[in-house]
N, C-alpha and C positions, 0 to 999 in steps of 0.2 A: 351782751348775751350772757345768760347765766342760768344756773340751776341750784336748787337746794333740796337735799334729801334728808328726811327725818329718820334718824337711827332708832330712837325710842321716844317716849313722851317728853324728854328733856333735851336731848342732844340732836343737833343737826350738823350736817356737813354741806358746805357750799363751795361753788367754784364759778368763776366768771372770766370771760375773755373780752378785752376791749381793743378795738382797732382804731388807729388814728392815721389819717392821710394828710400829709402836709403838702400843700400845693407846690408845683415846680417854681423855682426862682432862679433868675439869671443875674449875675453880677459882672460888670465890666471894670477892669483895672488897666490903667495906662501908666507905664513906668518910663519916665524920661529923666534919667540921671544926667549930670553935667558931662558933656563930651561924649555921650552915647546916643545912639539912635533910639527914638521912641519905640517902645514895644507895647503891644496891646494884648491883654489876656481876657478871656471870657470863661467864666465858671458857671456851670448849671448844677443846681441841687434839686433832687427829687427824693423825698424820704417818706417812708411809712413806718408805723410802729405797732407791734402787737404787745399787749400787756396781759398777764395772766395773774389771777388772784385766787387763793384758796382760803377757806376759813372753817373753824369749828365754833358752833354757838351753843350756849346753854340757855334754855328757856326756863325761867322761874315759874312755878305753878304747873299744873297739868293741863290736859285738854279742856277747853271751855272754861278756864279760870278755876278749876278744882285744885 
């Protein structure tokens, strides 16, 4: 999702937002050291990420190639 705004015939200002959803993931780990009872661990990861970008552009030439 983004937008660009023309400030005058050469300069524009733009911004965009990007959303990334990373699917839930589960990992099982078993620890069995010598002489110790076996232990079981379960980890669940669920992440999402928002990225934002802004920019300033200069357009060479004028409107309609003038």
